[in-house]
A tleap script that builds the chain and sets N, CA, C and O, in Angstrom:
source leaprc.protein.ff14SB
mol = sequence {
  NMET PHE GLU GLY TYR MET VAL SER MET LYS
  ASP HIE ILE SER GLU GLU LEU SER LYS LEU
  MET THR GLU VAL ALA SER ALA ASN SER SER
  ILE ALA ALA VAL GLU THR PHE VAL LYS THR
  GLU LEU ALA THR LEU HIE ASN SER THR THR
  GLY VAL ASP MET TYR GLY GLY ASP LEU CPHE
}
set mol.1.N position { -116.995 104.279 51.563 }
set mol.1.CA position { -117.873 103.264 51.022 }
set mol.1.C position { -119.330 103.723 51.062 }
set mol.1.O position { -120.074 103.562 50.095 }
set mol.2.N position { -119.719 104.296 52.200 }
set mol.2.CA position { -121.093 104.768 52.334 }
set mol.2.C position { -121.388 105.888 51.337 }
set mol.2.O position { -122.478 105.950 50.769 }
set mol.3.N position { -120.406 106.774 51.128 }
set mol.3.CA position { -120.595 107.873 50.188 }
set mol.3.C position { -120.800 107.354 48.769 }
set mol.3.O position { -121.623 107.882 48.022 }
set mol.4.N position { -120.057 106.329 48.406 }
set mol.4.CA position { -120.205 105.738 47.084 }
set mol.4.C position { -121.585 105.138 46.888 }
set mol.4.O position { -122.178 105.246 45.815 }
set mol.5.N position { -122.090 104.502 47.940 }
set mol.5.CA position { -123.440 103.929 47.885 }
set mol.5.C position { -124.479 105.028 47.724 }
set mol.5.O position { -125.417 104.885 46.939 }
set mol.6.N position { -124.324 106.112 48.453 }
set mol.6.CA position { -125.280 107.224 48.381 }
set mol.6.C position { -125.261 107.875 46.995 }
set mol.6.O position { -126.314 108.231 46.468 }
set mol.7.N position { -124.093 108.032 46.412 }
set mol.7.CA position { -123.977 108.604 45.069 }
set mol.7.C position { -124.637 107.675 44.056 }
set mol.7.O position { -125.326 108.134 43.145 }
set mol.8.N position { -124.428 106.374 44.214 }
set mol.8.CA position { -125.037 105.395 43.316 }
set mol.8.C position { -126.565 105.449 43.424 }
set mol.8.O position { -127.266 105.423 42.412 }
set mol.9.N position { -127.069 105.525 44.646 }
set mol.9.CA position { -128.521 105.605 44.848 }
set mol.9.C position { -129.083 106.896 44.260 }
set mol.9.O position { -130.147 106.887 43.641 }
set mol.10.N position { -128.367 108.014 44.454 }
set mol.10.CA position { -128.802 109.311 43.912 }
set mol.10.C position { -128.872 109.237 42.389 }
set mol.10.O position { -129.839 109.707 41.789 }
set mol.11.N position { -127.868 108.659 41.770 }
set mol.11.CA position { -127.862 108.534 40.310 }
set mol.11.C position { -129.012 107.661 39.830 }
set mol.11.O position { -129.667 107.977 38.837 }
set mol.12.N position { -129.255 106.563 40.537 }
set mol.12.CA position { -130.341 105.660 40.168 }
set mol.12.C position { -131.693 106.370 40.292 }
set mol.12.O position { -132.530 106.277 39.395 }
set mol.13.N position { -131.899 107.066 41.387 }
set mol.13.CA position { -133.162 107.783 41.606 }
set mol.13.C position { -133.337 108.879 40.563 }
set mol.13.O position { -134.440 109.076 40.053 }
set mol.14.N position { -132.277 109.586 40.247 }
set mol.14.CA position { -132.345 110.640 39.228 }
set mol.14.C position { -132.723 110.063 37.866 }
set mol.14.O position { -133.517 110.653 37.133 }
set mol.15.N position { -132.155 108.922 37.538 }
set mol.15.CA position { -132.459 108.277 36.257 }
set mol.15.C position { -133.925 107.838 36.210 }
set mol.15.O position { -134.603 108.044 35.203 }
set mol.16.N position { -134.409 107.239 37.286 }
set mol.16.CA position { -135.806 106.796 37.330 }
set mol.16.C position { -136.766 107.979 37.274 }
set mol.16.O position { -137.791 107.907 36.596 }
set mol.17.N position { -136.452 109.061 37.973 }
set mol.17.CA position { -137.302 110.258 37.925 }
set mol.17.C position { -137.316 110.874 36.535 }
set mol.17.O position { -138.345 111.371 36.077 }
set mol.18.N position { -136.179 110.838 35.875 }
set mol.18.CA position { -136.112 111.364 34.513 }
set mol.18.C position { -137.024 110.571 33.584 }
set mol.18.O position { -137.740 111.152 32.769 }
set mol.19.N position { -137.000 109.238 33.707 }
set mol.19.CA position { -137.887 108.397 32.905 }
set mol.19.C position { -139.350 108.700 33.211 }
set mol.19.O position { -140.176 108.811 32.306 }
set mol.20.N position { -139.656 108.832 34.496 }
set mol.20.CA position { -141.021 109.106 34.904 }
set mol.20.C position { -141.502 110.461 34.375 }
set mol.20.O position { -142.640 110.584 33.921 }
set mol.21.N position { -140.647 111.460 34.434 }
set mol.21.CA position { -141.019 112.784 33.934 }
set mol.21.C position { -141.262 112.749 32.429 }
set mol.21.O position { -142.152 113.438 31.931 }
set mol.22.N position { -140.490 111.964 31.710 }
set mol.22.CA position { -140.691 111.813 30.266 }
set mol.22.C position { -142.037 111.164 29.985 }
set mol.22.O position { -142.760 111.593 29.086 }
set mol.23.N position { -142.375 110.130 30.751 }
set mol.23.CA position { -143.657 109.451 30.562 }
set mol.23.C position { -144.831 110.364 30.908 }
set mol.23.O position { -145.854 110.339 30.224 }
set mol.24.N position { -144.694 111.164 31.953 }
set mol.24.CA position { -145.755 112.100 32.328 }
set mol.24.C position { -145.942 113.151 31.237 }
set mol.24.O position { -147.075 113.492 30.895 }
set mol.25.N position { -144.861 113.659 30.696 }
set mol.25.CA position { -144.950 114.640 29.613 }
set mol.25.C position { -145.638 114.036 28.397 }
set mol.25.O position { -146.445 114.699 27.746 }
set mol.26.N position { -145.326 112.795 28.092 }
set mol.26.CA position { -145.960 112.117 26.966 }
set mol.26.C position { -147.455 111.939 27.222 }
set mol.26.O position { -148.272 112.152 26.326 }
set mol.27.N position { -147.808 111.552 28.437 }
set mol.27.CA position { -149.228 111.379 28.781 }
set mol.27.C position { -149.964 112.710 28.695 }
set mol.27.O position { -151.089 112.758 28.199 }
set mol.28.N position { -149.353 113.780 29.165 }
set mol.28.CA position { -149.983 115.103 29.081 }
set mol.28.C position { -150.230 115.501 27.636 }
set mol.28.O position { -151.272 116.070 27.310 }
set mol.29.N position { -149.278 115.204 26.780 }
set mol.29.CA position { -149.425 115.525 25.364 }
set mol.29.C position { -150.577 114.732 24.751 }
set mol.29.O position { -151.368 115.273 23.979 }
set mol.30.N position { -150.666 113.469 25.092 }
set mol.30.CA position { -151.752 112.629 24.575 }
set mol.30.C position { -153.107 113.099 25.082 }
set mol.30.O position { -154.080 113.134 24.329 }
set mol.31.N position { -153.170 113.455 26.339 }
set mol.31.CA position { -154.419 113.952 26.923 }
set mol.31.C position { -154.848 115.243 26.237 }
set mol.31.O position { -156.031 115.434 25.957 }
set mol.32.N position { -153.903 116.121 25.969 }
set mol.32.CA position { -154.220 117.375 25.283 }
set mol.32.C position { -154.750 117.104 23.878 }
set mol.32.O position { -155.674 117.778 23.424 }
set mol.33.N position { -154.178 116.135 23.198 }
set mol.33.CA position { -154.645 115.797 21.847 }
set mol.33.C position { -156.067 115.245 21.891 }
set mol.33.O position { -156.893 115.593 21.047 }
set mol.34.N position { -156.355 114.393 22.863 }
set mol.34.CA position { -157.708 113.847 22.997 }
set mol.34.C position { -158.694 114.954 23.357 }
set mol.34.O position { -159.806 114.991 22.831 }
set mol.35.N position { -158.294 115.843 24.240 }
set mol.35.CA position { -159.159 116.957 24.634 }
set mol.35.C position { -159.503 117.833 23.427 }
set mol.35.O position { -160.660 118.216 23.248 }
set mol.36.N position { -158.512 118.147 22.606 }
set mol.36.CA position { -158.744 118.944 21.406 }
set mol.36.C position { -159.686 118.224 20.453 }
set mol.36.O position { -160.597 118.840 19.899 }
set mol.37.N position { -159.476 116.930 20.258 }
set mol.37.CA position { -160.332 116.142 19.379 }
set mol.37.C position { -161.777 116.148 19.869 }
set mol.37.O position { -162.703 116.365 19.088 }
set mol.38.N position { -161.964 115.911 21.156 }
set mol.38.CA position { -163.317 115.863 21.713 }
set mol.38.C position { -164.002 117.221 21.593 }
set mol.38.O position { -165.174 117.291 21.225 }
set mol.39.N position { -163.291 118.287 21.896 }
set mol.39.CA position { -163.878 119.628 21.775 }
set mol.39.C position { -164.291 119.908 20.334 }
set mol.39.O position { -165.362 120.463 20.091 }
set mol.40.N position { -163.451 119.529 19.383 }
set mol.40.CA position { -163.764 119.734 17.971 }
set mol.40.C position { -164.988 118.927 17.565 }
set mol.40.O position { -165.880 119.440 16.890 }
set mol.41.N position { -165.030 117.668 17.975 }
set mol.41.CA position { -166.165 116.809 17.629 }
set mol.41.C position { -167.462 117.304 18.260 }
set mol.41.O position { -168.513 117.276 17.621 }
set mol.42.N position { -167.393 117.758 19.509 }
set mol.42.CA position { -168.598 118.281 20.167 }
set mol.42.C position { -169.082 119.557 19.487 }
set mol.42.O position { -170.286 119.760 19.331 }
set mol.43.N position { -168.159 120.410 19.085 }
set mol.43.CA position { -168.540 121.630 18.375 }
set mol.43.C position { -169.175 121.289 17.033 }
set mol.43.O position { -170.170 121.898 16.639 }
set mol.44.N position { -168.604 120.324 16.338 }
set mol.44.CA position { -169.159 119.888 15.054 }
set mol.44.C position { -170.554 119.308 15.252 }
set mol.44.O position { -171.472 119.614 14.491 }
set mol.45.N position { -170.709 118.482 16.261 }
set mol.45.CA position { -172.002 117.881 16.552 }
set mol.45.C position { -173.032 118.956 16.907 }
set mol.45.O position { -174.173 118.909 16.448 }
set mol.46.N position { -172.620 119.915 17.721 }
set mol.46.CA position { -173.523 121.003 18.099 }
set mol.46.C position { -173.953 121.810 16.874 }
set mol.46.O position { -175.129 122.142 16.721 }
set mol.47.N position { -172.999 122.119 16.011 }
set mol.47.CA position { -173.306 122.910 14.815 }
set mol.47.C position { -174.180 122.139 13.829 }
set mol.47.O position { -175.014 122.732 13.144 }
set mol.48.N position { -173.996 120.832 13.754 }
set mol.48.CA position { -174.770 120.056 12.791 }
set mol.48.C position { -176.185 119.779 13.283 }
set mol.48.O position { -177.055 119.439 12.480 }
set mol.49.N position { -176.434 119.917 14.569 }
set mol.49.CA position { -177.779 119.672 15.091 }
set mol.49.C position { -178.551 120.951 15.344 }
set mol.49.O position { -179.724 120.887 15.713 }
set mol.50.N position { -177.947 122.094 15.162 }
set mol.50.CA position { -178.629 123.365 15.376 }
set mol.50.C position { -179.717 123.547 14.325 }
set mol.50.O position { -179.464 123.435 13.126 }
set mol.51.N position { -180.902 123.821 14.779 }
set mol.51.CA position { -182.009 124.078 13.873 }
set mol.51.C position { -182.704 122.834 13.357 }
set mol.51.O position { -183.550 122.934 12.469 }
set mol.52.N position { -182.378 121.680 13.880 }
set mol.52.CA position { -183.015 120.442 13.435 }
set mol.52.C position { -184.357 120.315 14.150 }
set mol.52.O position { -184.438 120.448 15.371 }
set mol.53.N position { -185.401 120.057 13.378 }
set mol.53.CA position { -186.736 119.869 13.945 }
set mol.53.C position { -187.025 118.382 13.960 }
set mol.53.O position { -187.325 117.790 12.923 }
set mol.54.N position { -186.937 117.784 15.127 }
set mol.54.CA position { -187.128 116.340 15.233 }
set mol.54.C position { -188.554 115.899 14.994 }
set mol.54.O position { -188.790 114.739 14.657 }
set mol.55.N position { -189.514 116.800 15.162 }
set mol.55.CA position { -190.913 116.413 15.101 }
set mol.55.C position { -191.611 116.827 13.783 }
set mol.55.O position { -192.796 116.551 13.590 }
set mol.56.N position { -190.887 117.466 12.919 }
set mol.56.CA position { -191.450 117.817 11.602 }
set mol.56.C position { -192.503 118.911 11.650 }
set mol.56.O position { -193.397 118.942 10.804 }
set mol.57.N position { -192.418 119.784 12.594 }
set mol.57.CA position { -193.385 120.891 12.654 }
set mol.57.C position { -194.092 120.931 13.999 }
set mol.57.O position { -193.602 120.424 15.007 }
set mol.58.N position { -195.260 121.552 13.973 }
set mol.58.CA position { -196.028 121.702 15.216 }
set mol.58.C position { -196.511 120.342 15.734 }
set mol.58.O position { -196.897 119.462 14.965 }
set mol.59.N position { -196.477 120.205 17.041 }
set mol.59.CA position { -196.955 118.976 17.655 }
set mol.59.C position { -198.472 118.957 17.765 }
set mol.59.O position { -199.079 117.887 17.818 }
set mol.60.N position { -199.086 120.130 17.799 }
set mol.60.CA position { -200.552 120.181 17.979 }
set mol.60.C position { -201.226 120.892 16.818 }
set mol.60.O position { -202.450 121.026 16.803 }
savepdb mol mol.pdb
quit
């Protein structure tokens, strides 16, 4: 009886860990996509502001 309970608990824990690992993998994928997007946007922003003269020439 005890062995059956332990096998049942092991199966339950394995199933829950499998779900958790799937969710973690999904979160990692989403984080990577956001990271790529942010890096691209920052590079675009950096390139579009290079050489911009905010003051219209000499200050003095």
